[in-house]
C-alpha positions in Angstrom: -37.0 -87.8 -27.8 -37.5 -91.5 -28.1 -34.8 -93.3 -30.1 -35.4 -97.0 -30.4 -32.3 -97.7 -32.5 -29.8 -95.8 -30.3 -30.8 -96.1 -26.7 -29.0 -94.2 -23.9 -27.2 -95.9 -21.0 -26.7 -94.8 -17.5 -23.6 -96.6 -16.3 -21.3 -96.9 -13.2 -17.6 -97.6 -13.3 -15.5 -98.5 -10.3 -12.0 -99.0 -9.1 -12.3 -102.0 -6.8 -10.7 -102.2 -4.2 -10.5 -98.5 -3.4 -14.3 -98.1 -3.7 -14.6 -95.0 -5.9 -17.6 -95.0 -8.2 -18.5 -92.8 -11.2 -21.9 -92.4 -12.9 -22.3 -91.1 -16.4 -24.6 -91.2 -19.5 -23.7 -92.4 -23.0 -25.3 -93.6 -26.2 -22.3 -95.9 -27.0 -21.6 -98.1 -24.0 -19.1 -100.5 -25.6 -16.9 -97.5 -26.7 -17.1 -95.8 -23.3 -16.3 -99.0 -21.4 -13.2 -99.4 -23.7 -12.2 -95.8 -23.0 -12.5 -96.2 -19.3 -10.6 -99.6 -19.3 -7.6 -98.1 -21.2 -7.6 -94.6 -19.6 -8.3 -92.8 -23.0 -10.4 -90.0 -21.5 -9.1 -87.1 -19.4 -11.5 -87.1 -16.5 -12.3 -88.0 -13.0 -12.4 -91.7 -14.1 -8.9 -91.6 -15.4 -7.5 -89.8 -12.3 -9.0 -92.4 -10.0 -8.4 -95.4 -12.4 -12.1 -96.3 -12.7 -11.8 -99.2 -15.2 -14.5 -101.7 -14.2 -18.0 -101.4 -15.5 -20.2 -102.5 -12.6 -23.7 -101.5 -13.6 -25.7 -100.1 -16.5 -29.4 -99.3 -17.4 -30.9 -98.7 -20.8 -33.2 -95.7 -21.4 -35.0 -94.8 -24.6 -35.2 -91.1 -23.8 -32.1 -89.0 -23.0 -34.2 -87.0 -20.5 -34.9 -90.2 -18.5 -31.2 -91.2 -18.6 -30.1 -87.9 -17.2 -32.8 -88.0 -14.6 -31.6 -91.4 -13.4 -28.0 -90.2 -13.4 -29.0 -87.3 -11.2 -30.8 -89.7 -8.8 -27.7 -91.9 -8.6 -25.0 -89.3 -8.4 -24.1 -85.9 -6.8 -24.3 -84.1 -10.2 -20.5 -84.3 -10.8 -20.5 -88.0 -11.6 -19.4 -89.2 -8.1 -21.9 -91.9 -7.0 -23.9 -91.4 -3.8 -24.1 -95.0 -2.7 -21.8 -98.0 -2.3 
């Protein structure tokens, strides 16, 4: 489904200097970036202190966003490249 008002974002957060990266999809990037920065979600990103938004892409279809996430990550959110 194409939603021009509420696009979907594929984003990567990191914990420089350790080098861990995490890839995810959201339709509210400012809120998710805030949650990562302040450790408000119980997840891989909180455990590894992934607080820095380092990359994002905008997609109009959720299917495209998840396809891109799959391309960038191993399926669990850990990113395949550095």
